[in-house]
MITOR-152176 format. One record per residue (C-alpha): x, y, z; residue in one letter. Coordinates in steps of 0.1 Angstrom, whole numbers, padded with zeros to 4 digits, always signed. Example, Ala and Ser with C-alpha at 12.3 -4.5 7.8 and 13.67 -1.06 7.14 Angstrom:
<pts>
+0123-0045+0078a +0137-0011+0071s 
</pts>
This chain:
<pts>
+0023+0208+0035m +0011+0170+0034i -0024+0162+0029e -0033+0121+0031i -0068+0113+0020r -0086+0081+0011r -0090+0080-0024a -0124+0083-0043t -0141+0069-0080i -0126+0100-0095d -0090+0090-0085d -0088+0056-0101i -0065+0068-0131p -0040+0082-0105l -0041+0051-0079i -0023+0029-0113l -0003+0054-0126a +0013+0054-0090l +0010+0014-0093v +0027+0014-0129k +0056+0035-0113e +0058+0015-0085l +0062-0015-0107a +0090+0003-0127l +0107+0009-0096y +0106-0027-0085e +0116-0040-0122k +0085-0054-0130a +0060-0033-0148p +0051-0062-0176h +0034-0073-0143e +0006-0046-0142v -0021-0064-0157t -0051-0046-0136a -0073-0021-0151t -0096+0012-0146l -0126-0006-0145l -0106-0034-0126d -0101-0010-0098y -0134+0007-0103k -0150-0033-0098a -0128-0037-0066c -0123-0009-0048g -0152+0015-0054f -0184-0009-0052s -0207-0016-0028d -0183-0044-0015h -0152-0032-0019p -0119-0052-0015l -0095-0026-0011f -0087+0009+0005y -0066+0034-0009s -0052+0066+0007n -0034+0095-0014l -0005+0116+0001a -0004+0152-0018f +0028+0170-0008y +0022+0210-0016e -0007+0197-0036g +0011+0176-0058k +0005+0136-0061l +0035+0125-0040a +0023+0088-0031g +0000+0063-0022f -0011+0038+0005a -0032+0007-0009l -0049-0020+0015w -0070-0046+0022y -0086-0069+0055f -0079-0108+0057r -0086-0133+0079f -0060-0150+0102s -0069-0189+0116t -0046-0179+0140w -0048-0141+0144k -0085-0134+0134g -0084-0097+0116k -0055-0085+0100r -0044-0053+0076f -0025-0060+0046y -0008-0036+0029l -0005-0042-0001e +0013-0013-0013d +0033+0017+0004l +0046+0037-0025y +0062+0076-0020v +0076+0093-0056k +0109+0099-0059d +0115+0136-0058e +0091+0132-0027f +0112+0109-0006r +0130+0124+0025g +0097+0146+0036k +0079+0128+0059g +0053+0111+0036i +0059+0083+0045g +0062+0082+0076k +0024+0096+0076q +0010+0073+0054l +0020+0040+0071i +0008+0060+0107e -0025+0067+0088t -0024+0028+0080c -0014+0021+0117i -0043+0043+0128d -0069+0025+0108e -0060-0012+0114a -0061-0001+0151k -0099+0017+0148n -0109-0015+0121t -0100-0038+0154n -0076-0057+0136c -0047-0082+0154t -0018-0065+0130g -0006-0053+0099m +0017-0077+0071m +0027-0066+0044w +0056-0080+0018q +0093-0055+0009v +0119-0071-0016l +0149-0079-0002d +0168-0056-0026w +0150-0024-0013n +0171-0014+0016t +0154+0014+0021p +0121+0003+0028a +0136-0021+0050i +0151+0002+0073e +0122+0027+0071f +0102-0007+0082y +0122-0012+0111k +0118+0020+0128q +0082+0005+0137y +0096-0026+0152h +0084-0049+0123a +0091-0081+0120t +0105-0097+0090f +0100-0133+0079d +0128-0153+0062g +0109-0186+0068e +0076-0186+0045w +0080-0182+0011l +0058-0165-0013n +0034-0188-0034v +0015-0177-0066n -0012-0195-0092l -0020-0171-0120n -0053-0180-0131l 
</pts>
């Protein structure tokens, strides 16, 4: 019923469509400026900057996870989960569980010391979902951005 598979270069339009849907859910559709060419150059080159899994439910696109690796001067290699999203009509079917558990397995298999990600403070369903995995929430650090 649920299939999780690694995204390929042919899946770039699906990934970008899901990113735009997530941005709409997060009330920031205007913030998505990355293009199909950006995804191709950065995710499907000889040295990809990110990786992605797609989730399908009964053959229909249901969600995705997108991640990359970063280095912490304190902890070493870390798995950064940029996005995890399940389309509204597919929620409650175990898809998010399979996506995050696939990410946990990937982090372990690539010798990461842990995973990290962000969640909006008003996204109570996501917060409760992450609590099931004993994730900790850090209210001490502020996000900092510099757009170029």
